[in-house]
C-alpha positions in Angstrom: 32.8 -6.3 35.6 29.9 -3.9 36.7 32.7 -2.3 38.9 35.3 -2.0 35.9 32.3 -0.7 33.7 31.6 2.4 36.2 35.0 3.1 36.7 35.8 3.6 33.1 32.5 5.7 32.8 33.6 7.8 35.3 37.1 8.2 35.0 36.9 11.1 32.4 34.8 13.4 34.7 37.7 14.7 36.9 40.5 13.5 34.6 39.3 16.1 32.4 38.1 18.9 34.9 41.4 19.2 36.6 43.2 19.5 33.2 41.1 22.2 31.8 43.8 24.9 32.1 46.5 22.9 30.3 44.1 22.1 27.6 43.1 25.7 27.2 46.8 26.8 27.1 47.7 24.2 24.6 44.8 24.7 22.3 44.1 28.6 23.1 40.5 27.6 24.0 38.2 30.3 25.2 36.0 29.9 28.6 33.0 29.0 26.4 34.8 26.6 24.5 36.3 24.9 27.8 32.5 24.7 28.9 31.9 22.4 25.9 34.6 20.3 26.8 32.8 19.5 30.0 29.3 19.6 28.4 30.2 17.4 25.3 30.6 14.4 27.9 27.6 15.3 30.2 25.4 16.0 27.5 25.1 12.8 25.9 25.0 11.0 29.0 22.0 13.1 30.4 20.1 12.9 27.2 20.6 9.0 26.5 21.1 7.4 29.7 17.2 6.6 29.8 17.3 5.2 26.5 20.5 3.1 27.1 18.5 1.6 30.1 15.5 0.6 27.9 17.8 -0.8 25.1 19.5 -3.0 27.4 16.1 -4.2 28.8 14.8 -5.0 25.3 18.0 -6.0 23.1 20.3 -7.3 26.0 22.6 -5.7 28.6 25.7 -7.6 27.7 25.7 -5.8 24.1 25.1 -2.6 25.6 27.8 -3.0 28.3 30.0 -3.8 25.5 29.0 -0.9 23.0 29.6 1.5 26.2 33.2 0.3 26.6 33.8 0.4 22.6 32.6 4.1 22.6 34.5 5.0 25.8 37.9 3.7 24.0 36.9 5.3 20.6 36.1 8.7 22.5 39.6 8.7 24.4 41.3 7.8 21.2 39.6 10.7 19.4 40.4 13.0 22.4 44.1 11.6 22.6 44.8 12.4 18.8 43.0 16.0 19.0 44.7 19.0 17.6 41.9 21.3 18.0 39.3 21.7 20.8 36.7 20.7 18.3 38.1 17.4 18.3 38.3 17.3 22.1 34.7 17.8 22.1 33.9 15.0 19.7 36.1 12.7 21.9 34.2 13.8 24.8 31.0 13.3 23.2 31.6 9.6 22.3 33.0 8.8 25.8 29.9 10.5 26.9 27.8 8.1 24.9 29.9 5.4 26.1 29.0 6.4 29.9 25.3 6.8 29.2 25.4 3.2 28.0 27.5 1.7 30.8 25.7 3.4 33.9 22.4 1.9 33.7 23.7 -1.6 32.3 26.1 -2.2 34.8 23.5 -1.8 37.7 21.2 -4.1 35.7 23.8 -6.6 35.3 24.3 -6.8 39.2 20.2 -7.1 39.8 20.2 -9.9 37.2 23.1 -11.6 38.9 22.3 -11.2 42.5 18.5 -11.5 42.7 18.5 -11.4 46.4 18.2 -7.6 47.7 20.3 -7.8 50.7 23.3 -9.8 49.0 23.0 -7.5 46.1 23.3 -4.3 48.4 26.8 -5.7 49.0 27.9 -5.7 45.5 26.3 -2.2 44.8 28.1 -0.9 47.5 31.5 -2.0 45.6 29.9 -0.6 42.5 29.4 2.9 44.3 33.0 2.5 45.6 34.5 2.1 42.2 32.5 5.3 40.8 33.9 7.1 43.7 37.4 5.7 43.4 37.2 6.8 39.7 36.3 10.3 40.7 39.1 10.4 43.5 41.8 8.9 41.2 41.1 10.9 38.0 42.7 14.2 39.4 45.9 12.3 40.4 46.2 10.4 37.4 45.9 13.6 35.2 48.1 15.5 37.7 50.7 12.9 37.3 50.7 12.5 33.5 50.7 16.3 33.0 53.9 16.5 34.9 55.8 14.6 32.6 53.7 14.5 29.2 51.4 16.6 27.1 47.7 17.3 28.0 46.4 14.5 25.5 48.0 11.7 27.4 45.3 12.0 29.9 43.0 10.3 27.6 45.4 7.1 27.4 44.3 5.0 30.6 40.7 4.5 29.2 41.6 2.9 26.1 43.5 -0.3 27.5 41.1 -0.4 30.4 38.1 -0.6 28.1 39.5 -3.1 25.7 40.7 -5.1 28.4 37.2 -5.3 30.0 35.7 -5.9 26.7 37.8 -9.2 26.3 37.0 -10.3 29.7 33.2 -9.4 29.5 33.1 -11.6 26.2 34.0 -14.6 28.2 32.4 -14.0 31.6 29.2 -12.0 31.1 25.9 -13.8 30.4 23.2 -11.6 28.8 19.9 -10.7 30.2 16.9 -8.8 29.3 14.2 -7.3 31.4 10.6 -9.1 31.7 7.7 -7.5 30.2 7.1 -5.5 27.1 9.1 -2.2 27.2 9.9 -0.5 24.0 12.3 2.3 22.7 10.3 5.7 23.0 12.0 7.5 20.0 10.0 10.6 20.1 10.4 11.0 23.8 14.1 10.4 23.3 14.5 12.7 20.2 12.5 15.6 22.0 14.6 15.3 25.4 18.0 15.4 23.6 16.9 18.6 21.3 15.7 20.4 24.5 18.8 19.7 26.5 21.3 20.3 23.9 19.4 23.6 22.7 19.2 24.8 26.4 22.8 24.1 27.3 24.0 25.6 24.0 21.8 28.7 24.2 23.1 29.4 27.8 27.0 28.8 26.9 26.7 31.0 23.7 24.5 33.7 25.5 27.5 34.0 28.3 30.0 34.2 25.5 28.3 36.8 23.3 24.8 38.0 24.1 21.2 36.3 25.2 19.9 38.8 22.3 22.0 37.2 19.6 19.6 35.6 17.2 21.1 32.0 17.4 20.9 32.2 21.1 17.4 33.2 20.9 16.5 30.3 18.5 18.3 27.8 20.7 16.5 28.9 23.9 13.2 28.9 22.0 14.0 25.5 20.6 14.4 24.1 24.2 11.3 25.5 25.3 9.5 23.9 22.5 11.3 20.5 22.7 10.7 20.6 26.6 6.7 21.0 25.6 6.8 18.5 23.0 8.5 15.9 25.4 5.8 16.2 28.2 3.1 15.9 25.5 4.4 12.8 24.0 5.3 11.1 27.5 1.8 11.8 28.5 0.5 10.0 25.3 3.2 7.3 25.0 2.2 3.8 25.6 5.7 3.0 26.8 7.0 6.1 27.7 10.8 7.0 28.5 9.9 8.7 31.8 6.7 8.3 33.1 5.5 11.6 34.4 3.1 10.2 36.9 6.3 9.6 39.0 6.0 13.3 39.9 2.9 12.8 41.5 5.2 11.6 44.5 6.4 14.7 46.6 9.5 12.8 47.2 10.3 11.7 43.9 9.7 15.5 42.8 11.8 16.7 45.7 14.8 14.5 45.2 14.7 15.1 41.2 14.8 18.8 41.8 17.4 18.7 44.4 19.5 16.5 42.2 19.3 18.9 39.1 19.4 22.1 41.4 22.3 21.2 43.4 24.4 19.8 40.8 24.0 22.4 38.6 25.7 24.7 41.4 28.4 22.0 42.4 29.5 21.2 38.9 29.6 24.6 37.9 31.7 25.2 41.1 33.9 22.8 40.3 34.4 24.1 36.8 35.3 27.6 38.1 37.6 26.1 40.8 39.7 24.2 38.3 40.3 27.6 36.5 41.2 29.5 39.7 44.0 26.7 40.4 45.5 27.0 37.0 44.7 30.8 36.1 45.1 32.6 39.5 47.3 30.3 41.8 49.4 29.2 38.7 49.4 25.5 40.1 50.5 22.4 38.4 47.7 19.8 37.7 48.9 17.6 40.2 49.0 20.4 42.9 45.4 21.3 42.0 44.4 17.4 42.1 45.6 17.0 45.8 43.1 20.2 46.5 40.2 18.6 44.7 40.9 15.3 46.3 39.9 16.8 49.7 36.2 16.8 48.4 35.9 13.4 46.7 37.5 11.8 49.8 35.0 12.5 52.4 32.0 11.1 50.6 34.1 7.9 49.9 35.1 7.6 53.4 31.7 8.3 54.9 29.4 6.6 52.4 28.9 3.4 54.2 28.2 4.9 57.8 25.8 7.4 56.1 24.2 4.5 54.3 23.6 2.7 57.7 22.3 6.3 59.2 19.7 6.3 56.7 17.8 3.5 58.3 17.7 5.8 61.6 17.2 9.3 60.5 14.8 10.7 58.0 16.0 11.7 54.6 14.0 15.1 55.4 16.7 15.8 57.8 19.6 14.2 56.3 19.4 15.8 52.7 18.6 19.3 53.4 21.0 19.3 56.4 23.9 18.2 54.1 22.7 20.9 51.5 23.0 23.4 54.4 26.4 22.4 55.3 27.5 22.4 51.5 25.9 25.9 51.1 28.0 27.1 54.2 31.3 25.6 52.6 30.6 27.4 49.5 29.9 30.8 51.2 33.2 30.0 53.6 35.2 30.3 50.1 34.2 33.6 49.0 37.4 35.4 50.8 39.8 33.0 48.9 42.5 35.0 46.9 45.7 34.4 45.1 47.6 33.9 48.1 45.3 31.2 49.9 47.1 28.2 51.1 46.5 24.8 50.8 45.8 24.5 54.7 43.4 27.2 54.6 41.6 25.8 51.6 41.5 22.3 52.6 39.2 22.1 55.7 36.7 24.3 53.5 36.8 21.6 50.5 36.5 18.8 53.1 33.6 20.6 54.7 32.1 20.9 51.5 32.6 17.0 50.9 31.2 16.3 54.3 27.9 18.1 53.2 27.8 16.3 50.1 28.3 12.7 51.7 24.8 13.6 53.6 23.1 14.5 50.2 24.3 12.0 47.5 24.0 8.9 49.7 20.3 9.2 50.3 19.1 10.9 47.3 18.7 8.1 44.9 17.5 5.5 47.3 14.8 8.2 48.5 13.8 8.5 44.8 13.5 4.7 44.4 11.6 4.2 47.6 9.0 6.8 46.8 7.3 5.2 44.1 5.7 1.7 43.5 8.4 -1.2 43.3 7.8 -2.0 39.5 8.8 1.8 38.6 12.2 1.5 40.8 14.3 1.4 37.7 12.8 4.2 36.0 12.7 6.4 39.0 16.5 5.8 39.7 17.3 6.6 36.2 15.0 9.4 35.8 16.4 11.1 38.9 20.1 10.7 37.4 19.1 12.1 34.0 17.9 15.2 35.7 21.1 15.1 37.8 23.1 14.9 34.7 21.0 18.0 33.1 22.0 19.8 36.0 25.7 19.0 35.5 25.6 19.9 32.2 24.2 23.3 32.9 26.3 23.9 35.8 29.6 24.9 33.8 27.5 26.7 31.1 25.6 28.9 33.6 28.4 29.6 36.1 31.2 29.8 33.2 28.9 32.4 31.7 28.5 34.2 34.8 32.1 33.9 35.6 33.4 35.3 32.3 30.9 38.0 32.2 31.7 39.4 35.6 35.6 39.1 35.2 35.4 40.9 31.6 33.4 43.8 33.2 35.6 44.0 36.2 38.9 43.5 34.2 39.2 47.5 33.0 39.1 48.7 36.6 41.6 46.4 37.9 44.0 47.3 34.9 43.6 50.8 35.6 44.3 50.3 39.5 47.3 48.6 38.5 48.7 51.7 36.8 48.4 50.6 33.3 47.8 53.5 30.5 44.7 53.6 28.5 45.7 51.8 25.1 47.0 49.0 27.2 43.8 48.8 29.0 41.9 49.0 25.6 43.9 46.4 24.2 43.5 43.9 27.0 40.0 44.3 27.3 39.3 43.9 23.8 41.2 40.5 23.8 39.2 39.4 26.9 35.9 40.5 25.3 36.9 38.8 21.9 38.6 35.8 22.9 38.0 35.1 26.8 39.8 35.7 29.8 42.0 33.0 29.3 43.5 34.6 26.1 44.7 37.5 28.4 47.0 35.2 30.3 48.9 34.5 27.0 49.7 37.9 26.2 53.3 39.2 26.1 53.4 42.9 27.0 56.7 43.3 28.2 57.2 45.1 31.3 53.5 45.2 31.7 52.7 41.7 31.7 53.1 41.1 35.3 50.8 43.9 36.2 48.2 42.6 33.5 48.2 39.3 35.1 47.9 40.5 38.4 44.7 42.4 37.2 43.6 39.6 35.4 43.8 37.3 38.8 41.8 39.9 40.5 39.1 40.0 37.7 38.7 36.4 37.9 38.6 36.3 41.6 35.6 38.7 41.3 33.9 36.2 38.9 34.6 33.5 41.2 33.4 34.9 44.1 29.9 35.6 42.4 29.9 32.0 41.4 30.5 30.6 44.9 27.6 33.1 46.0 25.3 31.7 43.2 26.2 28.2 43.8 25.5 28.5 47.5 22.0 30.3 46.8 21.2 27.5 44.5 22.0 24.7 47.4 20.0 26.5 49.8 17.1 26.5 47.2 17.6 22.8 47.1 17.7 22.4 50.8 14.3 24.6 51.1 12.8 22.0 48.4 13.8 19.2 50.4 12.5 20.6 53.7 9.1 21.2 51.9 8.5 18.2 49.9 10.5 15.2 51.7 8.9 13.0 53.7 10.1 9.6 55.5 10.1 6.9 52.9 7.6 4.2 53.4 10.0 1.3 52.6 13.9 1.0 52.3 15.0 0.9 49.0 16.5 -2.4 47.7 19.6 -0.8 46.5 20.4 0.0 50.4 19.2 -3.1 51.8 21.3 -4.3 54.9 22.8 -0.9 55.4 25.1 -0.9 52.6 26.4 1.9 50.9 24.5 1.1 47.6 23.4 4.7 47.0 26.8 6.5 47.8 27.0 7.7 44.5 27.1 11.4 43.2 25.6 10.5 39.9 24.2 7.2 38.1 21.8 4.8 39.4 20.0 3.5 36.3 17.6 0.8 35.6 18.7 -1.4 38.2 15.6 -3.7 38.3 
C-alpha cells in the first residue's frame, strides 16, 4: 500500500510538467500562469509535509494516508473538469495537499510494519522504485493520452488509482501512531506556509510584472517577516515542527542547502525544457516525454548500485561529484537550438541523470545519519521540505528569467527577420502583456512564419540563460557539500543492507 500511495503522490509531477505546452495552448495561459500550475502542486506539499507527518504520528497514519488519497483523487477530478487555468491551479493545490499527506505516512507505515532496519530497507527500496516509476511513466502516460485526447485527460488515472487504493487500505492497513507526546505546531505551520507562499508569489509576479510593483514588494516583505517569525516561534516551541538545533550538524545543514539549491535549479530547468520542446521544437507531448525519460531512467537504474556504493565512498565525494557532473551536463546543453536532434540531446540528458543518481541517493540518508537517532524522522522530513521549497522556487525564478530575457531579446530577433516597425511593436506588446506563449498563437498572415522563427530565437536566449543559472546553482551546491559534508558516523537505517532506500529525488518523511 505504501508503494501505491507514493506512486499516486508523484504521478502528477512529470505528468503535468510535460503537458504544460498543451495546457498553455488550450487555456491561453501566460508563462507566469504556467509557473503556478507547477507551483500550485509543490507549494502545499512543501508547506504541509512536516505537519502531515506530525498529524499522522498523533492521530493515526492510516487516517492521514486515506485522506491523502482522497485529496489526490479530488484534485485530479477538479483539474479534469477545469475550464480555466485558475481551476487547474485549484486542482493542483488539492493534489499537492494529498501528496503532502501521503509521503511521510507511506514511509511511517513501512517503519511500523517492518521494525527490523535491514528488512525494512528492502521495502523502502520498493517504495523508492515506485516513486521513480511514477516520475518515469508520467511523461509517457501524458504523451500517449495527448496523442488521442484533450489535455484534461492526463488527470484521469489518479482518480481510479486513488479510489481503489482507498478501498484496499480500508481492509488491509492497520493504524499506528508514534510513541511519545508530539503535538501539532500550528504557529510554526502557519508562519512557514505564509513565508513560502508569499516568497513564491512575489517571485512569480515580480518576473511577470516588476519587482517594484507594490503587491510584489508586499509579498516579499511578508515572506521575510514570516521566515523570521517561524524561526522565533520554533526556538520557543515545546514541540517544534522543525527543531532548529538540527542545523548545528554541518552535514544536515549541507544536505538541506544542497537539496534546496540544486532542486531550485533542476526543477526550474525541467520547467523551461518542457516549454522548449513545445514552443521551439514543436514536438508532440509523447516525443517530449521520450526525451525527458532519458533523465529519470538513469537514476532509476543506478539507484541500487549507488545505495551500495554509499557504504564504501564518503558522501563528501559522492554528492559534490554528482553535482559537478550535473553542472557539466547543464552547460553542455547551452548550444542547443531549434534543430537539435534527439541523439544529440539524449547523451546530455542521460549525463544529467547520471549526475543526479549520485546526488539524490545519498542526500536523505546523510541528513538522517547526521543527527541523533530519535530525530531521524524529523531530519528526513525537514530535508524533504526544504527540497520542495527549492522545487517550488525553481519554476518561479527560472520562469521569470526566461520570460524577461526572451521578451527583451524578441524585438531584435523580429527586426533581424526583416519585419517592419509596426509588426515588431505589435508582437512585442503582446509578449510584454500576455507572455511569450501568446505570440505563438498570433495569426499575422505571411509574416507568421518569420514571427515564429524570431520567437524561437528569443526563447532560446532565455533558455540558455536558465541553463547557465541552473549550472551555477548546481556548482554552488557542490561547493557547499565540499565544505560542510563529512563522512557519516553511522549508516542511516533507511539504507541498511545496501538497499536503494534513499534512491528518491524528493520525499522522506517521518519514517521513524
